[in-house]
C-alpha positions as a LaTeX table, in Angstrom:
\begin{tabular}{lrrr}
\hline
Residue & $x$ (\AA) & $y$ (\AA) & $z$ (\AA) \\
\hline
Met1 & 2.36 & 0.77 & 5.78 \\
Ile2 & 4.72 & $-1.30$ & 3.83 \\
Leu3 & 3.46 & $-0.03$ & 0.49 \\
Leu4 & 4.16 & 3.47 & 1.65 \\
Tyr5 & 7.81 & 2.99 & 2.59 \\
Cys6 & 8.56 & 1.83 & $-1.21$ \\
Pro7 & 10.37 & 5.50 & $-2.51$ \\
Trp8 & 9.30 & 5.49 & $-6.05$ \\
Leu9 & 5.49 & 5.27 & $-4.87$ \\
Trp10 & 4.07 & 8.57 & $-6.08$ \\
Glu11 & 0.78 & 8.11 & $-5.28$ \\
Leu12 & $-1.78$ & 5.74 & $-3.36$ \\
Gln13 & $-5.43$ & 5.44 & $-3.99$ \\
Glu14 & $-7.57$ & 3.59 & $-1.07$ \\
Gln15 & $-10.91$ & 2.60 & $-1.34$ \\
Arg16 & $-11.16$ & 2.78 & $-5.23$ \\
Met17 & $-14.29$ & 2.82 & $-7.11$ \\
Leu18 & $-14.48$ & $-0.28$ & $-9.92$ \\
Pro19 & $-15.88$ & 1.10 & $-12.76$ \\
Phe20 & $-18.72$ & $-0.34$ & $-13.79$ \\
Leu21 & $-19.39$ & 1.32 & $-17.21$ \\
Pro22 & $-16.17$ & 1.54 & $-20.06$ \\
Ser23 & $-13.45$ & 3.89 & $-18.28$ \\
Pro24 & $-9.89$ & 5.09 & $-19.25$ \\
His25 & $-6.93$ & 3.94 & $-17.98$ \\
Pro26 & $-6.43$ & 5.16 & $-14.10$ \\
Met27 & $-3.39$ & 7.47 & $-14.91$ \\
Ala28 & $-5.08$ & 8.31 & $-18.46$ \\
Ser29 & $-5.41$ & 12.31 & $-17.34$ \\
His30 & $-2.13$ & 12.09 & $-15.28$ \\
Arg31 & 0.47 & 14.49 & $-16.42$ \\
Arg32 & 2.99 & 11.80 & $-15.68$ \\
Ala33 & 1.49 & 9.91 & $-18.58$ \\
Ile34 & 1.38 & 12.39 & $-21.00$ \\
Gly35 & 1.95 & 10.33 & $-24.80$ \\
Met36 & 1.63 & 6.90 & $-22.91$ \\
Ala37 & $-0.66$ & 4.38 & $-24.85$ \\
Leu38 & $-2.66$ & 3.53 & $-21.94$ \\
Pro39 & $-5.19$ & 0.76 & $-22.16$ \\
Ala40 & $-8.62$ & 1.11 & $-20.84$ \\
Met41 & $-11.11$ & $-0.47$ & $-18.87$ \\
Ser42 & $-14.03$ & $-2.27$ & $-20.25$ \\
Gly43 & $-16.13$ & $-1.85$ & $-16.92$ \\
Thr44 & $-17.00$ & $-4.51$ & $-14.04$ \\
Leu45 & $-20.65$ & $-5.20$ & $-15.78$ \\
Ala46 & $-18.80$ & $-6.25$ & $-19.14$ \\
Val47 & $-16.13$ & $-8.25$ & $-17.23$ \\
Ala48 & $-19.38$ & $-10.31$ & $-15.11$ \\
Asp49 & $-21.18$ & $-10.86$ & $-18.20$ \\
Arg50 & $-18.45$ & $-12.30$ & $-19.74$ \\
Leu51 & $-16.99$ & $-14.59$ & $-16.99$ \\
Gly52 & $-20.52$ & $-15.77$ & $-16.42$ \\
Tyr53 & $-20.51$ & $-13.64$ & $-13.31$ \\
Leu54 & $-23.44$ & $-11.00$ & $-13.67$ \\
Pro55 & $-25.67$ & $-12.10$ & $-11.34$ \\
Cys56 & $-23.12$ & $-11.93$ & $-8.53$ \\
His57 & $-22.42$ & $-7.98$ & $-9.27$ \\
Pro58 & $-23.90$ & $-5.83$ & $-7.20$ \\
Phe59 & $-27.54$ & $-3.92$ & $-7.82$ \\
Leu60 & $-29.34$ & $-1.00$ & $-6.36$ \\
Thr61 & $-32.92$ & $-0.76$ & $-6.52$ \\
Ile62 & $-33.87$ & 2.47 & $-6.27$ \\
Arg63 & $-37.64$ & 4.62 & $-7.01$ \\
Lys64 & $-36.76$ & 7.70 & $-9.08$ \\
Asn65 & $-40.53$ & 9.37 & $-7.93$ \\
Lys66 & $-43.11$ & 8.02 & $-5.61$ \\
Gly67 & $-45.76$ & 6.09 & $-7.35$ \\
Gln68 & $-43.18$ & 4.88 & $-10.36$ \\
Pro69 & $-42.23$ & 1.37 & $-10.37$ \\
Ala70 & $-38.65$ & 0.48 & $-8.58$ \\
Glu71 & $-35.64$ & $-0.12$ & $-11.12$ \\
Asp72 & $-32.59$ & $-2.09$ & $-10.82$ \\
Val73 & $-29.20$ & 0.23 & $-11.34$ \\
Pro74 & $-25.78$ & $-1.31$ & $-11.07$ \\
Ala75 & $-23.46$ & $-0.27$ & $-8.07$ \\
Pro76 & $-19.63$ & $-0.42$ & $-7.68$ \\
Trp77 & $-17.44$ & $-2.78$ & $-6.37$ \\
Ile78 & $-14.94$ & $-1.29$ & $-4.10$ \\
Gly79 & $-11.32$ & $-1.93$ & $-4.69$ \\
Asp80 & $-8.89$ & $-1.89$ & $-1.73$ \\
Phe81 & $-5.28$ & $-0.12$ & $-2.92$ \\
Leu82 & $-4.07$ & 1.30 & $-6.37$ \\
Ala83 & $-0.82$ & 1.79 & $-6.07$ \\
Tyr84 & 0.64 & 4.65 & $-8.91$ \\
Leu85 & 4.95 & 3.96 & $-8.74$ \\
Glu86 & 7.48 & 5.00 & $-11.46$ \\
Asp87 & 10.84 & 3.52 & $-11.93$ \\
Asp88 & 13.44 & 4.30 & $-15.19$ \\
Gly89 & 10.11 & 2.65 & $-17.59$ \\
Gly90 & 8.48 & 5.42 & $-16.59$ \\
Pro91 & 4.72 & 5.19 & $-14.65$ \\
Tyr92 & 2.83 & 2.66 & $-13.98$ \\
Cys93 & 0.18 & 1.00 & $-11.67$ \\
Val94 & $-0.56$ & $-1.96$ & $-9.41$ \\
Asn95 & $-3.58$ & $-3.03$ & $-7.59$ \\
Ile96 & $-3.55$ & $-4.87$ & $-4.21$ \\
Asn97 & $-6.35$ & $-6.61$ & $-2.56$ \\
Val98 & $-6.10$ & $-7.16$ & 0.84 \\
Lys99 & $-7.61$ & $-9.67$ & 3.89 \\
Ala100 & $-7.28$ & $-10.51$ & 7.41 \\
Thr101 & $-6.42$ & $-14.18$ & 5.95 \\
Arg102 & $-5.41$ & $-15.45$ & 2.72 \\
Gln103 & $-8.96$ & $-17.76$ & 3.15 \\
Gly104 & $-10.48$ & $-14.30$ & 3.03 \\
Phe105 & $-10.16$ & $-14.10$ & $-0.44$ \\
Ser106 & $-13.08$ & $-16.96$ & $-1.18$ \\
Glu107 & $-14.49$ & $-17.42$ & 2.56 \\
Pro108 & $-16.64$ & $-13.96$ & 2.88 \\
Thr109 & $-16.65$ & $-12.94$ & 6.19 \\
Val110 & $-18.63$ & $-9.55$ & 5.96 \\
Asn111 & $-22.72$ & $-9.35$ & 6.49 \\
Val112 & $-22.56$ & $-13.22$ & 6.80 \\
Ser113 & $-25.03$ & $-14.88$ & 9.54 \\
Pro114 & $-26.18$ & $-17.84$ & 10.10 \\
Lys115 & $-29.06$ & $-17.28$ & 7.54 \\
Thr116 & $-26.57$ & $-16.90$ & 4.93 \\
Asn117 & $-26.63$ & $-19.30$ & 2.02 \\
Met118 & $-22.98$ & $-19.86$ & 2.09 \\
Lys119 & $-22.36$ & $-21.40$ & $-0.89$ \\
Arg120 & $-24.00$ & $-18.64$ & $-2.64$ \\
Ala121 & $-22.27$ & $-16.13$ & $-0.71$ \\
Glu122 & $-18.60$ & $-18.07$ & $-1.40$ \\
Lys123 & $-19.45$ & $-17.67$ & $-5.40$ \\
Lys124 & $-19.86$ & $-13.98$ & $-4.91$ \\
Ala125 & $-16.98$ & $-13.39$ & $-3.05$ \\
Ile126 & $-14.86$ & $-15.61$ & $-5.92$ \\
Ala127 & $-16.45$ & $-13.70$ & $-8.66$ \\
Arg128 & $-15.62$ & $-10.37$ & $-7.21$ \\
Gln129 & $-12.15$ & $-11.16$ & $-6.67$ \\
Glu130 & $-11.92$ & $-12.50$ & $-10.43$ \\
Val131 & $-13.45$ & $-9.71$ & $-12.45$ \\
Glu132 & $-11.37$ & $-7.13$ & $-10.42$ \\
Arg133 & $-8.15$ & $-8.70$ & $-11.32$ \\
Val134 & $-9.28$ & $-9.53$ & $-15.43$ \\
Leu135 & $-10.81$ & $-5.80$ & $-15.13$ \\
Tyr136 & $-7.24$ & $-4.35$ & $-14.01$ \\
Asp137 & $-5.41$ & $-7.21$ & $-16.47$ \\
Glu138 & $-7.58$ & $-5.61$ & $-19.64$ \\
Ala139 & $-5.40$ & $-2.09$ & $-18.67$ \\
Gly140 & $-1.92$ & $-3.86$ & $-17.96$ \\
Ile141 & $-2.25$ & $-3.55$ & $-14.05$ \\
Pro142 & $-1.09$ & $-6.74$ & $-12.18$ \\
Thr143 & $-2.86$ & $-7.62$ & $-8.94$ \\
His144 & $-1.54$ & $-9.17$ & $-5.90$ \\
Glu145 & $-3.86$ & $-10.66$ & $-2.96$ \\
Val146 & $-2.24$ & $-9.82$ & 0.40 \\
Ala147 & $-3.26$ & $-10.98$ & 3.44 \\
Gly148 & $-2.39$ & $-9.30$ & 6.46 \\
Asn149 & $-1.51$ & $-12.27$ & 8.49 \\
Glu150 & 1.18 & $-13.10$ & 6.45 \\
Leu151 & 2.83 & $-9.69$ & 6.85 \\
Asn152 & 6.15 & $-9.54$ & 9.09 \\
Glu153 & 4.39 & $-8.32$ & 12.51 \\
Ile154 & 7.85 & $-6.72$ & 13.26 \\
Val155 & 8.47 & $-5.16$ & 9.88 \\
Val156 & 5.05 & $-3.31$ & 10.10 \\
Ala157 & 5.38 & $-2.71$ & 14.24 \\
Asn158 & 8.89 & $-0.38$ & 13.10 \\
Leu159 & 7.39 & 1.20 & 10.10 \\
Gln160 & 4.57 & 2.58 & 12.36 \\
Gln161 & 6.51 & 3.84 & 15.09 \\
Ile162 & 8.79 & 5.27 & 12.19 \\
Ile163 & 6.31 & 7.02 & 9.84 \\
Val164 & 5.11 & 9.43 & 12.31 \\
Tyr165 & 7.89 & 11.37 & 12.28 \\
Gln166 & 8.05 & 11.91 & 8.50 \\
Arg167 & 6.61 & 15.30 & 8.22 \\
Arg168 & 7.90 & 16.53 & 11.49 \\
Lys169 & 10.66 & 19.64 & 10.83 \\
Thr170 & 14.12 & 20.27 & 12.31 \\
Pro171 & 16.13 & 23.28 & 12.27 \\
Phe172 & 18.97 & 21.37 & 11.11 \\
Ser173 & 20.97 & 22.18 & 8.21 \\
Ser174 & 21.73 & 19.60 & 4.88 \\
Ala175 & 25.02 & 19.44 & 6.38 \\
Glu176 & 24.01 & 18.93 & 10.19 \\
Arg177 & 21.79 & 16.25 & 8.71 \\
Leu178 & 24.61 & 14.13 & 7.14 \\
Glu179 & 26.62 & 14.67 & 9.79 \\
Ile180 & 23.80 & 12.81 & 12.66 \\
Ile181 & 23.20 & 10.38 & 10.11 \\
Gly182 & 27.33 & 9.40 & 9.51 \\
Glu183 & 27.18 & 9.62 & 13.49 \\
Leu184 & 24.77 & 6.85 & 13.64 \\
Gln185 & 25.89 & 4.67 & 10.68 \\
Gln186 & 29.40 & 4.94 & 12.95 \\
Gly187 & 27.74 & 3.82 & 16.03 \\
Met188 & 25.60 & 1.01 & 14.10 \\
Lys189 & 29.02 & $-0.32$ & 12.83 \\
Ala190 & 30.07 & 0.03 & 16.79 \\
Gly191 & 27.43 & $-1.90$ & 18.36 \\
Lys192 & 26.27 & 1.63 & 19.74 \\
Ala193 & 22.33 & 2.16 & 20.63 \\
Ala194 & 20.97 & 5.15 & 19.06 \\
Phe195 & 20.30 & 6.64 & 22.01 \\
Glu196 & 23.76 & 6.78 & 22.77 \\
Val197 & 24.97 & 8.32 & 19.84 \\
Leu198 & 22.48 & 11.02 & 19.94 \\
Lys199 & 23.09 & 11.84 & 23.29 \\
Ala200 & 26.72 & 12.51 & 22.88 \\
Met201 & 25.87 & 14.55 & 19.94 \\
Thr202 & 23.44 & 16.69 & 21.78 \\
Gly203 & 24.25 & 16.75 & 25.39 \\
Ser204 & 21.94 & 17.64 & 27.55 \\
Asp205 & 20.07 & 19.99 & 25.39 \\
Gln206 & 16.54 & 17.77 & 25.28 \\
Gln207 & 15.14 & 19.83 & 22.02 \\
Arg208 & 18.45 & 18.90 & 20.37 \\
Phe209 & 18.15 & 15.58 & 20.89 \\
Tyr210 & 14.67 & 15.41 & 19.84 \\
His211 & 15.50 & 16.97 & 16.48 \\
Ala212 & 18.31 & 14.82 & 16.35 \\
Lys213 & 15.92 & 11.47 & 16.89 \\
Thr214 & 13.59 & 12.84 & 14.18 \\
Val215 & 16.45 & 13.03 & 11.35 \\
Met216 & 17.53 & 9.36 & 12.69 \\
Tyr217 & 13.74 & 8.08 & 12.00 \\
Gln218 & 13.44 & 10.16 & 8.84 \\
Ala219 & 16.52 & 9.09 & 7.85 \\
Ile220 & 15.09 & 5.47 & 8.34 \\
Trp221 & 12.62 & 6.09 & 6.46 \\
Gln222 & 14.21 & 7.45 & 3.63 \\
Arg223 & 16.66 & 4.55 & 2.98 \\
Gln224 & 19.84 & 6.45 & 4.28 \\
Leu225 & 20.11 & 4.38 & 7.37 \\
Arg226 & 19.71 & 1.09 & 6.66 \\
Ile227 & 18.82 & $-0.85$ & 9.89 \\
Asp228 & 17.40 & $-4.09$ & 10.14 \\
Leu229 & 13.62 & $-3.67$ & 10.26 \\
Phe230 & 12.97 & $-7.55$ & 10.63 \\
Gln231 & 14.16 & $-6.69$ & 14.35 \\
His232 & 12.90 & $-5.07$ & 16.70 \\
Phe233 & 14.47 & $-1.52$ & 16.96 \\
Phe234 & 14.42 & 0.07 & 20.32 \\
Ile235 & 16.23 & 3.72 & 20.80 \\
Asp236 & 18.17 & 2.66 & 23.50 \\
Tyr237 & 19.32 & $-0.86$ & 22.11 \\
Ala238 & 22.00 & $-1.51$ & 19.51 \\
Leu239 & 21.45 & $-0.55$ & 16.44 \\
Ile240 & 21.15 & $-3.43$ & 13.98 \\
Pro241 & 22.70 & $-3.52$ & 10.15 \\
Glu242 & 20.15 & $-4.52$ & 7.79 \\
Ser243 & 20.38 & $-7.95$ & 6.52 \\
Arg244 & 16.93 & $-8.39$ & 4.80 \\
Asp245 & 15.55 & $-5.79$ & 2.86 \\
Val246 & 11.92 & $-4.80$ & 3.42 \\
Leu247 & 11.53 & $-4.15$ & $-0.76$ \\
Asp248 & 12.81 & $-7.21$ & $-1.60$ \\
Glu249 & 11.06 & $-9.27$ & 0.90 \\
Tyr250 & 7.73 & $-8.22$ & $-0.58$ \\
Gly251 & 9.33 & $-7.15$ & $-4.03$ \\
Ala252 & 6.00 & $-8.52$ & $-6.11$ \\
Trp253 & 3.91 & $-5.99$ & $-4.70$ \\
Phe254 & 5.87 & $-3.30$ & $-6.78$ \\
Arg255 & 7.36 & $-4.75$ & $-9.68$ \\
Arg256 & 6.19 & $-3.39$ & $-13.42$ \\
Pro257 & 3.95 & $-5.33$ & $-14.88$ \\
Lys258 & 5.19 & $-7.58$ & $-17.46$ \\
Ser259 & 5.14 & $-6.57$ & $-21.31$ \\
\hline
\end{tabular}
């Protein structure tokens, strides 16, 4: 959710297959990257072999035809999020791995049973993270590890509430939208609730109130109305001005790779 809130994010790929064979940079064929010299990736098989983790790489056993011997073929690891961003320096990528807790990056929790060899499973988990990090590092793409339980729950809840309004249409002109946003900004300075401000503008017209509320949520998401997302936002509570910027708090996720 916090990734989607970043205004310079232009694409987000989830559950992206990590190439096990040599592969071009993820942006290599995109029009935004025309003219850029983008390093390639050697593939997870080569990286795992180089790091001594080849026995940990996933393989599938298949039989092409009945009666023929089975054959082991490489299978891909799956990444969590690959974010495509752009700033004044041009487009770039950031790889983000997400687990429920920080321990999840070294202690396996999926497909674990009382019969699981935990020492072997932990080695595989560490190998998986290290191979992915090195693979993307070859392409100049940094990897960040994010633990879900370390995120600010209030920020996440606020963004979840706000994002659902982003594709909704309103009948207002650009000038009317700016007027609504301006009134909300003034109301925030005066310590008023959003409901009070919007009700004063729309009167008893419930449909107009709904559309004005939609404008408010869109303005918050688009960073035109800077409320404090680290405080619970309720439409009938006083608007609280921003004291901490979410993008500063989680800025490491979005930074351009160091050259």
